[in-house]
C-alpha positions in Angstrom: 109.9 133.5 89.3 109.2 133.5 93.1 110.4 130.8 95.4 108.4 129.2 98.3 109.0 126.6 101.0 107.0 124.5 103.3 107.6 122.1 106.3 105.5 119.0 106.8 106.0 115.7 108.7 106.3 112.1 107.8 104.8 109.6 110.3 107.3 107.5 112.4 108.2 104.3 110.5 106.9 105.7 107.2 110.2 107.4 106.1 111.1 104.7 103.5 107.5 104.4 102.2 107.5 108.2 101.7 110.7 108.1 99.7 109.6 105.1 97.6 106.3 106.8 96.7 108.2 109.8 95.5 110.7 107.7 93.6 107.7 106.1 91.9 105.8 109.4 91.4 102.8 108.8 89.2 103.5 110.3 85.7 100.1 112.0 85.9 101.0 113.6 89.2 104.3 114.8 87.7 102.2 116.3 84.8 99.8 117.9 87.2 102.7 119.6 89.1 104.2 120.9 85.9 100.8 122.1 84.6 100.2 124.0 87.8 103.3 126.1 87.1 105.6 124.5 89.7 109.3 124.4 88.7 112.5 123.5 90.5 110.6 121.5 93.2 112.7 119.7 95.8 111.8 117.8 99.0 114.4 117.1 101.7 114.0 115.1 104.9 115.6 115.5 108.3 114.4 112.8 110.7 110.6 113.1 110.4 110.6 116.6 109.1 110.1 117.3 105.4 111.2 120.5 103.8 109.9 121.4 100.4 111.2 124.1 98.1 109.6 125.2 94.8 109.3 128.1 92.4 106.2 129.4 90.5 105.3 132.5 88.7 101.8 132.7 90.1 101.2 131.1 93.5 97.5 131.7 93.6 97.0 130.1 90.2 99.2 127.2 91.2 97.2 126.6 94.4 93.9 126.9 92.7 94.8 124.4 90.0 96.1 121.9 92.5 93.1 122.2 94.7 90.8 121.6 91.7 92.8 118.8 90.2 91.4 115.2 90.7 94.9 113.6 90.3 96.3 115.9 93.1 93.3 115.0 95.3 93.9 111.3 94.7 97.7 111.7 95.4 97.0 113.7 98.6 94.5 111.1 99.8 97.0 108.3 99.2 99.8 110.2 101.1 97.6 111.3 104.1 98.1 108.1 106.1 101.9 108.4 106.1 102.2 112.1 106.6 101.5 114.8 109.2 100.1 117.7 107.3 99.3 121.2 108.6 97.1 123.0 106.1 96.5 126.8 106.1 92.7 127.1 106.2 93.0 130.4 104.3 94.6 128.9 101.3 93.9 125.1 101.5 97.6 124.6 101.0 100.4 123.8 103.5 101.7 126.8 105.4 104.4 128.5 103.5 107.5 129.7 105.2 108.5 133.4 105.1 111.7 133.9 103.3 114.5 135.2 105.6 117.4 135.7 103.3 118.7 135.0 99.7 122.1 134.8 98.1 121.3 136.1 94.6 123.4 135.2 91.6 
């Protein structure tokens, strides 16, 4: 399984709202993420910077499913006012960070 990471932003003053929305993640959004093949997904925050890490077997299939899913579209629309999102126009997905190093088991 390959690992991926992204960096996004939360708007000033929206940090707690962002956290609360993820604490209360819609069950159907949870199911959508799992259906897309995402595993071991974590989001961390430092100030206004969000760092996401996830694993998937097939990134292209994951992105395609998420882009076509109405629940993901509704979630993304609901989150847009509290986030600063930079989308890669080639993929329609947040820019993914190039891996620099790994400590393998």
